[in-house]
C-alpha positions in Angstrom: -7.3 77.4 26.2 -5.1 79.9 24.0 -2.8 77.0 23.6 -5.7 74.9 22.6 -6.5 77.4 19.9 -3.6 78.1 19.0 -2.7 74.1 17.8 -6.6 74.4 15.9 -5.3 77.3 13.9 -2.0 75.6 13.1 -3.9 72.3 12.2 -6.3 74.2 10.0 -3.4 76.4 7.9 -1.5 72.5 7.6 -4.8 71.6 6.2 -5.5 74.3 3.7 -1.7 74.3 2.6 -1.9 70.4 1.7 -5.0 70.7 0.0 -3.5 73.7 -2.3 -0.3 71.8 -2.7 -2.2 68.7 -3.8 -4.4 70.9 -6.1 -1.5 72.3 -7.7 0.8 69.4 -8.0 1.4 68.2 -11.8 -0.7 65.5 -12.3 0.9 62.3 -13.6 1.6 62.1 -18.0 -0.9 59.0 -19.3 0.5 58.2 -22.3 -1.2 55.6 -24.3 1.4 53.0 -26.7 -0.3 51.3 -29.5 2.1 48.9 -29.4 2.8 45.8 -26.6 5.7 46.0 -24.3 9.0 45.3 -25.4 8.4 46.7 -29.2 10.3 49.9 -30.6 7.1 52.0 -30.0 7.4 51.0 -26.3 10.9 50.8 -25.7 11.5 54.6 -27.7 8.5 55.9 -24.7 10.2 54.4 -22.0 13.8 55.6 -22.8 12.5 59.4 -23.2 10.0 59.1 -20.3 12.3 57.6 -17.8 14.9 60.1 -18.1 12.4 62.9 -18.1 11.5 61.1 -14.4 15.3 61.3 -13.6 15.8 65.1 -14.3 12.7 66.8 -13.7 10.9 64.3 -11.2 7.8 64.1 -13.3 5.2 61.1 -12.9 4.4 59.2 -16.1 2.4 56.0 -16.7 2.8 54.3 -19.8 -0.3 52.4 -20.7 0.2 49.6 -23.8 -3.2 49.6 -25.3 -2.9 47.2 -28.3 -5.0 46.3 -31.0 -6.4 47.1 -34.7 -3.1 48.3 -35.5 -2.9 50.8 -33.3 -6.1 52.6 -33.9 -7.3 51.5 -30.4 -5.0 53.5 -28.5 -5.0 56.5 -31.1 -8.7 56.6 -31.1 -8.8 56.7 -27.6 -6.4 59.6 -27.0 -7.5 61.5 -29.6 -10.8 61.7 -28.0 -9.5 62.3 -24.4 -10.0 65.4 -22.4 -7.7 68.0 -23.7 -5.9 68.9 -20.5 -2.2 67.8 -20.7 -2.9 64.6 -19.0 -3.1 62.4 -22.0 -0.7 62.1 -24.5 -0.3 59.0 -27.1 2.6 57.7 -29.2 2.7 57.9 -32.6 5.0 56.8 -35.2 5.8 55.8 -38.7 2.6 53.9 -38.9 0.2 56.5 -37.9 0.2 59.0 -41.3 -0.3 55.4 -43.3 -4.1 55.2 -41.9 -5.8 57.7 -44.3 -4.5 55.6 -47.1 -5.1 52.4 -45.5 -9.2 53.2 -43.9 -11.7 54.6 -45.7 -13.1 55.9 -42.9 -11.7 56.3 -39.3 -13.5 57.6 -36.4 -11.8 60.2 -35.4 -9.7 63.1 -37.7 -5.5 61.8 -38.1 -4.7 64.8 -39.6 -6.0 67.2 -36.4 -7.4 65.3 -33.4 -3.7 64.4 -32.5 -1.1 67.0 -32.2 2.3 66.2 -32.2 4.5 67.7 -29.6 7.8 66.1 -29.6 9.8 63.3 -31.8 12.0 61.1 -30.2 13.9 59.5 -32.8 14.2 58.2 -36.3 15.7 54.7 -37.5 16.3 53.5 -40.8 15.0 50.5 -42.7 17.6 48.1 -44.1 17.3 46.0 -47.6 18.1 42.4 -46.0 19.0 39.4 -47.4 20.5 35.7 -46.1 24.3 35.6 -46.1 24.5 33.6 -48.6 22.6 35.0 -51.3 23.6 35.7 -54.5 22.3 39.0 -54.0 25.5 40.7 -53.0 24.2 44.5 -53.7 21.4 46.5 -54.2 22.3 47.1 -58.2 22.9 43.0 -58.3 19.1 42.7 -56.3 17.9 45.5 -58.6 18.9 43.9 -62.4 17.8 40.5 -61.1 14.3 41.8 -60.6 14.4 43.8 -63.5 15.5 40.8 -65.6 12.8 38.2 -63.7 9.9 40.8 -62.9 7.7 39.3 -60.0 9.8 36.4 -59.3 12.1 37.7 -56.4 10.1 38.4 -53.2 10.0 40.0 -49.9 8.2 39.2 -46.6 6.5 41.9 -44.3 4.7 41.6 -41.5 1.1 41.6 -42.6 -0.6 43.5 -45.4 -0.5 47.0 -44.8 1.9 46.6 -42.0 4.6 49.7 -42.2 7.0 47.2 -43.6 4.9 46.5 -46.8 4.0 49.9 -47.6 7.9 51.2 -47.0 8.5 48.1 -49.4 5.8 49.0 -52.1 8.1 52.9 -51.9 11.1 50.9 -52.6 9.2 48.7 -55.6 8.3 52.4 -57.0 11.4 54.0 -56.8 13.3 51.4 -58.0 11.2 50.3 -60.7 11.3 46.5 -59.9 8.2 44.1 -59.2 8.7 42.2 -56.1 6.3 40.0 -54.6 4.7 40.7 -51.2 4.6 37.5 -48.8 3.1 38.2 -45.5 3.7 37.2 -42.6 2.2 37.5 -38.8 5.2 39.7 -37.7 8.5 40.5 -38.8 9.8 38.0 -36.6 8.3 35.4 -38.5 9.3 36.9 -41.9 12.9 37.0 -40.5 13.1 33.2 -39.8 11.6 32.7 -43.2 14.8 35.0 -44.5 17.2 32.7 -42.8 15.9 29.9 -44.1 16.0 30.9 -47.3 12.1 30.6 -48.0 12.0 34.3 -49.3 14.4 36.5 -51.1 14.6 39.6 -48.7 13.0 41.9 -46.0 13.3 45.5 -45.8 13.3 45.8 -42.2 13.8 48.3 -39.3 16.9 48.8 -37.5 16.0 46.4 -34.6 14.6 43.7 -36.6 17.8 43.5 -38.7 20.4 43.8 -36.2 20.5 40.3 -34.5 20.8 38.6 -37.9 23.3 40.9 -39.7 26.1 40.9 -36.5 25.2 37.5 -36.1 26.5 36.6 -39.7 22.5 35.2 -40.6 22.1 37.9 -43.2 23.8 40.5 -44.9 22.3 44.2 -45.3 22.2 45.6 -49.0 21.3 49.6 -48.0 20.3 51.5 -45.5 16.8 54.2 -45.9 18.4 57.2 -44.4 20.5 60.0 -46.3 23.8 58.9 -44.1 25.1 56.0 -43.2 24.0 54.5 -40.0 26.5 54.2 -37.0 25.0 50.7 -36.3 25.5 49.4 -39.5 28.5 51.3 -40.7 29.6 48.8 -43.3 26.2 49.2 -45.3 25.6 51.8 -47.9 23.0 54.0 -48.3 20.7 53.4 -51.0 21.2 57.3 -52.2 24.9 56.4 -52.4 23.9 53.5 -54.7 21.8 55.5 -56.8 18.4 54.6 -56.1 16.3 57.4 -54.6 14.9 55.5 -51.2 14.7 58.0 -48.7 12.5 56.9 -45.6 12.4 56.5 -42.0 10.8 54.9 -38.9 10.1 57.5 -36.4 8.4 57.5 -33.1 7.0 60.8 -31.2 4.4 61.8 -28.4 1.0 63.8 -29.4 -2.0 65.6 -27.3 -5.3 65.6 -28.5 -6.2 68.7 -30.0 -6.9 71.5 -27.8 -4.6 71.0 -25.4 -2.8 73.7 -23.9 0.6 75.1 -26.2 2.4 75.2 -22.7 1.5 71.4 -22.3 2.8 70.8 -25.4 5.8 72.9 -25.7 6.8 71.6 -21.8 6.9 67.9 -23.1 9.0 69.0 -26.2 11.5 70.8 -23.8 11.7 67.7 -21.8 12.1 65.2 -24.4 15.0 67.3 -26.5 16.5 67.8 -22.4 16.5 63.8 -21.9 18.2 63.1 -25.8 20.6 65.2 -25.1 22.0 62.9 -22.1 24.7 60.5 -22.9 23.2 57.4 -21.8 19.9 58.5 -23.9 22.1 58.7 -27.0 24.4 55.5 -26.2 20.8 53.1 -26.3 19.5 55.0 -28.9 22.9 54.9 -30.9 22.7 51.4 -30.1 19.5 50.5 -31.7 20.4 52.4 -35.1 18.4 55.6 -34.2 18.8 59.5 -34.2 17.3 61.7 -31.6 15.4 64.2 -33.0 14.8 67.8 -32.0 12.0 68.8 -34.2 9.7 71.6 -32.5 6.2 71.1 -32.8 5.8 72.8 -36.0 8.4 71.2 -37.6 7.0 67.8 -36.7 3.8 68.7 -37.2 5.2 69.3 -41.2 6.7 66.2 -41.3 3.5 64.3 -40.3 1.5 65.9 -42.8 4.1 65.7 -45.7 4.2 61.8 -44.5 0.6 61.7 -44.6 0.4 62.8 -48.2 3.2 61.0 -49.5 1.5 57.5 -47.9 -1.7 58.0 -49.1 -0.7 58.7 -52.6 1.6 55.7 -52.6 -1.4 53.1 -50.8 -3.7 54.2 -53.5 -1.3 53.5 -56.5 -0.1 50.7 -55.4 -3.5 48.8 -54.5 -3.2 48.2 -50.9 -5.9 47.0 -49.4 -6.8 45.9 -45.6 -9.6 44.5 -43.8 -11.8 46.9 -41.6 
């Protein structure tokens, strides 16, 4: 009888122990990615989260919630419970939203709190390999001599590429004509077919055509030359104040505990220090970031101000 009671007690204690561990076990972090699988946002999210899982054993669920230029995923993340179990991948598109849309169903400035930037990548000014425009100086001289005659392709009105190309228009004091396409793959094909004069492309888009000899890079938009494009000078080197990056990072809903925000940032920084991760990023022209959450927040605030001013000055209008 005593043995039976001991067994019952042992089973009860084991059940209590299992219940306690289930309650304290860390839950999976769901990350809402606003663009499709295989794109840059998805790629950088998975590079970071896979390495964090490898290093810490933590679980991530990457959910590609596409549509409306990212707004569907970002609104869902902003309205999620701030309990540290939901985050979003935000990128250079995010701070452009207030300039592009008069009304949004969440507050871009406050409802998603930056936690950890993964990487920044250059934009590359690209022409066809056979173009007579053999330097940035030649492009600008031609554009100034024939206002509106040279054109550039983008992924559509209000896309990141459209906006950063308008920044080039403004800072280089030229008037390039915008030709929108359904996506940057279409614009890149049009460039290679000499249907347009140039594109300003994110580094992954530019890499293939340049390395394949079908396109020529005239300038990168970062402060220093990119390891992925060692022979392409910066715009700054060539006397043009064109400094802009494509960037990718994680953000939590407002009200998320500071501990959850700081922990994810620490995990990301550790993951980005791994040699294999650095190699993967470098292959795409990306540089890892070690921004603190506060630095990331200030960066986002400045980006929002800059893009809002530029979009309004350029008269870019998108459909709601």
